KOLLUM-83739 format. One record per residue (C-alpha): x, y, z negated. Coordinates in Angstrom, 3 decimals. Last residue first. Layout:
+----------+----------+----------+
!        X !        Y !        Z !
+----------+----------+----------+
!        X !        Y !        Z !
...
+----------+----------+----------+
END
This chain:
+----------+----------+----------+
!        X !        Y !        Z !
+----------+----------+----------+
!   10.793 !    1.387 !   -0.006 !
!    7.380 !    1.225 !   -1.678 !
!    4.604 !    0.462 !    0.833 !
!    1.467 !    2.617 !    1.118 !
!   -0.952 !    1.688 !    3.908 !
!   -2.634 !    4.495 !    5.825 !
!   -5.458 !    7.047 !    5.858 !
!   -5.234 !   10.257 !    7.875 !
!   -7.510 !   13.259 !    8.320 !
!   -8.441 !   14.441 !   11.803 !
!   -8.291 !   18.175 !   12.411 !
!   -6.731 !   20.423 !    9.813 !
!   -5.319 !   18.288 !    7.038 !
!   -6.245 !   15.938 !    4.212 !
!   -3.721 !   13.084 !    4.142 !
!   -4.456 !    9.713 !    2.557 !
!   -2.271 !    7.023 !    1.033 !
!   -2.749 !    3.332 !    0.380 !
!   -1.917 !    0.528 !   -2.018 !
!   -5.544 !   -0.251 !   -2.988 !
!   -8.118 !    1.478 !   -0.820 !
!   -9.339 !    5.017 !   -1.634 !
!  -12.943 !    4.523 !   -2.669 !
!  -15.599 !    6.461 !   -0.722 !
!  -17.872 !    9.071 !   -2.256 !
!  -20.945 !   10.946 !   -1.011 !
!  -22.945 !    8.009 !    0.347 !
!  -25.545 !    8.188 !   -2.399 !
!  -25.277 !   11.277 !   -4.604 !
!  -24.204 !    9.979 !   -8.033 !
!  -22.045 !   12.872 !   -9.199 !
!  -18.480 !   14.084 !   -9.744 !
!  -17.007 !   10.784 !   -8.606 !
!  -13.890 !    9.449 !  -10.381 !
!  -10.205 !   10.170 !   -9.985 !
!  -11.162 !   12.696 !   -7.324 !
!  -10.182 !   13.677 !   -3.772 !
!  -12.358 !   16.346 !   -2.190 !
!  -12.737 !   17.478 !    1.415 !
!  -13.951 !   20.523 !    3.365 !
!  -12.925 !   20.515 !    7.046 !
!  -16.534 !   20.495 !    8.322 !
!  -16.968 !   23.853 !    6.610 !
!  -19.065 !   24.410 !    3.493 !
!  -21.883 !   26.953 !    3.743 !
!  -24.549 !   24.659 !    2.315 !
!  -22.976 !   21.643 !    0.625 !
!  -24.546 !   22.241 !   -2.806 !
!  -28.037 !   22.702 !   -1.340 !
!  -28.747 !   19.021 !   -0.616 !
!  -31.880 !   19.230 !    1.557 !
!  -30.385 !   17.499 !    4.624 !
!  -29.074 !   14.586 !    2.519 !
!  -27.833 !   11.741 !    4.747 !
!  -27.333 !   13.883 !    7.852 !
!  -25.777 !   16.697 !    5.817 !
!  -23.506 !   14.142 !    4.148 !
!  -22.342 !   12.871 !    7.536 !
!  -21.555 !   16.433 !    8.612 !
!  -19.580 !   16.992 !    5.393 !
!  -17.409 !   13.880 !    5.898 !
!  -17.557 !   11.735 !    2.763 !
!  -15.570 !   12.720 !   -0.291 !
!  -12.493 !   10.813 !   -1.420 !
!  -12.164 !    8.426 !   -4.338 !
!   -9.459 !    7.185 !   -6.727 !
!   -9.599 !    4.569 !   -9.491 !
!   -6.473 !    3.389 !  -11.302 !
!   -4.482 !    0.694 !   -9.512 !
!   -4.695 !   -3.077 !   -9.862 !
!   -1.888 !   -4.333 !   -7.615 !
!    0.586 !   -5.005 !  -10.451 !
!    3.165 !   -2.561 !   -9.123 !
!    0.474 !    0.100 !   -8.811 !
!   -0.582 !    2.329 !   -5.932 !
!   -3.032 !    5.041 !   -4.924 !
!   -1.614 !    8.092 !   -3.172 !
!   -3.150 !   11.431 !   -2.147 !
!   -1.585 !   14.010 !    0.152 !
!   -3.037 !   17.493 !    0.640 !
!   -2.126 !   19.765 !    3.555 !
!   -1.526 !   23.510 !    3.795 !
!   -0.672 !   24.694 !    0.292 !
!    2.233 !   22.258 !   -0.009 !
!    0.121 !   19.612 !   -1.723 !
!    0.353 !   16.649 !   -4.068 !
!   -2.120 !   14.241 !   -5.640 !
!   -0.883 !   11.026 !   -7.214 !
!   -2.599 !    7.856 !   -8.409 !
!   -0.089 !    5.799 !  -10.203 !
!    0.864 !    2.705 !  -12.193 !
!    4.507 !    1.643 !  -11.951 !
!    6.560 !   -0.743 !  -14.064 !
!    5.295 !   -4.210 !  -13.087 !
!    8.023 !   -6.066 !  -14.992 !
!   10.880 !   -4.424 !  -16.891 !
!   14.071 !   -6.490 !  -16.902 !
!   16.361 !   -3.470 !  -16.814 !
!   17.556 !   -4.027 !  -13.233 !
!   13.964 !   -4.765 !  -12.239 !
!   12.884 !   -1.399 !  -13.655 !
!   15.531 !    0.459 !  -11.654 !
!   14.305 !   -1.175 !   -8.440 !
!   10.654 !   -0.498 !   -9.287 !
!   11.348 !    3.180 !   -9.915 !
!   13.360 !    3.343 !   -6.679 !
!   10.571 !    1.767 !   -4.643 !
!    8.030 !    4.232 !   -6.012 !
!   10.290 !    7.213 !   -5.223 !
!   11.050 !    5.839 !   -1.758 !
!    7.322 !    5.451 !   -1.033 !
!    6.789 !    8.986 !   -2.363 !
!    9.443 !   10.303 !    0.034 !
!    8.108 !    8.254 !    2.978 !
!    4.641 !    9.747 !    2.526 !
!    5.871 !   13.285 !    1.932 !
!    8.185 !   13.587 !    4.955 !
!   10.061 !   16.913 !    4.974 !
!    9.227 !   18.609 !    1.659 !
!    8.964 !   15.291 !   -0.173 !
!   12.475 !   14.292 !    0.918 !
!   13.892 !   11.778 !   -1.584 !
!   14.958 !   14.447 !   -4.078 !
!   11.485 !   16.007 !   -3.981 !
!   10.003 !   12.558 !   -4.673 !
!   12.462 !   12.111 !   -7.548 !
!   11.424 !   15.519 !   -8.839 !
!    7.752 !   14.574 !   -8.821 !
!    8.368 !   11.164 !  -10.414 !
!   10.357 !   12.903 !  -13.179 !
!    7.374 !   15.201 !  -13.754 !
!    4.992 !   12.259 !  -14.103 !
!    7.349 !   10.354 !  -16.448 !
!    6.899 !   13.188 !  -18.897 !
!    9.504 !   15.173 !  -20.864 !
!    9.049 !   18.757 !  -19.723 !
!   10.996 !   21.540 !  -18.000 !
!   12.600 !   19.918 !  -14.958 !
!   13.801 !   22.905 !  -12.906 !
!   17.447 !   22.379 !  -13.897 !
!   17.442 !   19.000 !  -12.066 !
!   16.572 !   20.323 !   -8.617 !
!   20.080 !   21.344 !   -7.530 !
!   21.533 !   18.215 !   -9.156 !
!   19.205 !   16.042 !   -7.005 !
!   17.382 !   13.633 !   -9.337 !
!   19.000 !   10.192 !   -9.617 !
!   20.287 !   10.896 !  -13.134 !
!   16.665 !   11.330 !  -14.232 !
!   15.731 !    7.789 !  -13.245 !
!   18.749 !    6.302 !  -14.993 !
!   18.030 !    8.191 !  -18.218 !
!   14.290 !    7.483 !  -18.209 !
!   14.296 !    3.726 !  -17.679 !
!   14.127 !    2.547 !  -21.306 !
!   11.980 !    5.467 !  -22.409 !
!    9.717 !    4.895 !  -19.409 !
!    8.868 !    1.368 !  -20.563 !
!    5.958 !    1.268 !  -18.108 !
!    5.909 !    4.275 !  -15.779 !
!    2.479 !    5.789 !  -16.190 !
!   -0.871 !    6.561 !  -14.623 !
!   -2.656 !    9.635 !  -13.333 !
!   -0.479 !   12.167 !  -11.560 !
!   -0.426 !   15.784 !  -10.446 !
!    1.898 !   17.620 !   -8.062 !
!    2.026 !   21.158 !   -6.623 !
!    4.454 !   22.404 !   -3.974 !
!    4.997 !   25.935 !   -2.702 !
!    8.128 !   26.411 !   -4.810 !
!    8.171 !   23.617 !   -7.378 !
!    5.021 !   23.212 !   -9.449 !
!    3.739 !   20.585 !  -11.867 !
!   -0.016 !   20.215 !  -12.179 !
!   -0.109 !   19.004 !  -14.898 !
!    0.647 !   19.513 !  -18.581 !
!    3.990 !   18.390 !  -20.026 !
!    5.498 !   21.894 !  -20.017 !
!    2.498 !   23.129 !  -22.017 !
!    2.972 !   20.720 !  -24.895 !
!    1.276 !   17.545 !  -26.119 !
!    4.314 !   15.359 !  -26.654 !
!    5.083 !   12.198 !  -24.637 !
!    3.312 !    8.968 !  -25.552 !
!    0.891 !    8.117 !  -22.744 !
!   -0.831 !   11.481 !  -23.091 !
!   -4.393 !   11.882 !  -21.856 !
!   -4.392 !   14.899 !  -19.570 !
!   -7.005 !   16.762 !  -17.557 !
!   -5.955 !   17.846 !  -14.070 !
!   -6.936 !   20.351 !  -11.386 !
!   -5.496 !   20.799 !   -7.887 !
!   -6.489 !   23.687 !   -5.617 !
!   -7.093 !   24.696 !   -2.021 !
!   -9.683 !   27.097 !   -0.630 !
!   -9.618 !   29.327 !   -3.679 !
!  -11.892 !   31.572 !   -5.718 !
!  -11.207 !   32.662 !   -9.287 !
!  -13.984 !   34.443 !  -11.222 !
!  -15.810 !   31.646 !  -13.087 !
!  -12.707 !   29.460 !  -13.362 !
!  -10.595 !   32.067 !  -15.167 !
!  -13.177 !   32.629 !  -17.880 !
!  -13.709 !   28.892 !  -18.414 !
!   -9.961 !   28.289 !  -18.459 !
!   -9.481 !   30.968 !  -21.104 !
!  -12.287 !   29.475 !  -23.207 !
!  -10.529 !   26.106 !  -23.425 !
!  -12.882 !   23.944 !  -25.508 !
!  -13.838 !   21.240 !  -23.004 !
!  -10.323 !   21.106 !  -21.575 !
!   -8.794 !   19.959 !  -24.862 !
!   -5.892 !   22.150 !  -25.953 !
!   -2.421 !   22.297 !  -24.412 !
!   -3.238 !   24.770 !  -21.645 !
!   -1.878 !   25.088 !  -18.127 !
!   -2.718 !   27.710 !  -15.502 !
!   -0.677 !   27.900 !  -12.304 !
!   -0.753 !   30.212 !   -9.305 !
!    0.509 !   28.833 !   -6.013 !
!    3.572 !   30.303 !   -4.269 !
!    2.688 !   31.476 !   -0.745 !
!    1.256 !   34.886 !   -1.659 !
!    0.970 !   36.537 !    1.781 !
!   -1.322 !   33.691 !    2.809 !
!   -3.903 !   34.722 !    0.204 !
!   -4.346 !   32.573 !   -2.909 !
!   -3.410 !   28.979 !   -3.668 !
!   -4.435 !   27.144 !   -6.823 !
!   -2.954 !   25.156 !   -9.681 !
!   -5.136 !   23.927 !  -12.533 !
!   -4.198 !   22.502 !  -15.891 !
!   -5.579 !   20.768 !  -18.943 !
!   -4.162 !   19.347 !  -22.150 !
!   -4.274 !   16.325 !  -24.427 !
!   -8.052 !   15.810 !  -24.522 !
!   -8.785 !   13.060 !  -22.025 !
!  -11.491 !   11.074 !  -23.810 !
!  -13.052 !    7.862 !  -22.479 !
!   -9.623 !    6.270 !  -22.152 !
!   -8.585 !    3.826 !  -19.420 !
!  -10.646 !    5.881 !  -16.992 !
!  -13.832 !    4.955 !  -15.164 !
!  -16.664 !    6.612 !  -17.112 !
!  -14.772 !    9.594 !  -18.538 !
!  -16.922 !   11.285 !  -21.174 !
!  -14.988 !   14.001 !  -22.995 !
!  -12.447 !   15.196 !  -20.402 !
!  -14.826 !   13.773 !  -17.812 !
!  -17.316 !   16.561 !  -18.577 !
!  -14.570 !   19.081 !  -17.800 !
!  -13.868 !   17.329 !  -14.491 !
!  -17.557 !   17.549 !  -13.661 !
!  -19.883 !   14.571 !  -13.960 !
!  -23.107 !   16.533 !  -13.460 !
!  -21.278 !   19.090 !  -11.323 !
!  -20.996 !   22.685 !  -12.651 !
!  -17.828 !   22.844 !  -14.743 !
!  -14.565 !   22.130 !  -12.884 !
!  -16.092 !   21.776 !   -9.434 !
!  -18.097 !   24.970 !   -8.884 !
!  -16.055 !   26.436 !  -11.761 !
!  -13.124 !   26.944 !   -9.413 !
!  -15.050 !   29.407 !   -7.278 !
!  -15.111 !   28.335 !   -3.637 !
!  -12.960 !   28.859 !   -0.546 !
!  -14.087 !   26.583 !    2.315 !
!  -11.835 !   23.547 !    2.432 !
!   -9.380 !   21.610 !    0.299 !
!  -10.035 !   20.326 !   -3.221 !
!   -7.885 !   17.982 !   -5.306 !
!   -9.118 !   16.319 !   -8.475 !
!   -7.622 !   14.834 !  -11.623 !
!   -8.262 !   12.481 !  -14.538 !
!   -5.687 !   11.158 !  -17.025 !
!   -4.306 !    8.034 !  -18.784 !
+----------+----------+----------+
END
C-alpha cells in the first residue's frame, strides 16, 4: 500500500519530518514497520501551502523511490510551510508514473490515500462515469485513489468534507455490491483545503490500515519537558501519520476504526465515519 503524513501548525522546514525523525517518512519508504509492504518505492510526493496570497498549494511528485530522490532532499531542506501533505507510494497495480503519485490537487484542495478499491478494474468505468462532467477532464492518472478524490469532489467535498467522503465510500460499496465484489474499500485518507485537515480511517471489512495523530503539544511538554524537538511549536500544531515517526511515550494516539478527525483552529474534532 502506501505511507503518508499531514502536518498543520507552526511553519517548519519539510525535512524536519520527511528526513530527520528516527522513523521518518523517508525511512518508512525502505523500512515500514506497520504497512502491508516493508518497501514503498513506487513514487513520492509532497504538497504544501505558502503565503496567504498564494492560495493554490505547490506540488512536487517524483516517480523514483523516495530514499534516492535528490531533488526532494534539496527542496525539503529549504522549504518551510505550516501545512503540508507528504506521501510515499507502493503501487497496487497501476503504473509508476508522475500522474499516479500523491498528493492529488484540485484548486486549493490536496488529497492522499493509503489503501485500495478491490477489483478496481471491474468497477472503474462505473465509478468514473459518476464523476461530475466539469471535474472529469482534470483526472490525469489511472489510480483508484484519484477517482476517489474526484468522486468526493463530486459529492460535495468543498462544502461538507465528512459527508462527501462518506457518500464516496457508500457509492463505491454500492457499485461493488452490484458487481458481486465483497469488501471493496480499504482507506486511510488525508485531505485539506489549506485551512483545515481532515483524516479518515475506514475499510469495508472493518480492519483498516494504521493511522495515528499526535498528542496535544502542552500534554507532550508535561510528559517530556526536556524534549527539544517541540520547542517553539504552537499549541495548534498537529500531525497525522500512517505510522509513528518515533517511540516517544505518549506522543501518538491511534485513530479509531471507522472514524474521521478534523484538525482546525480551536478544538479539533473526532467522530464516527459511516458510509452513506
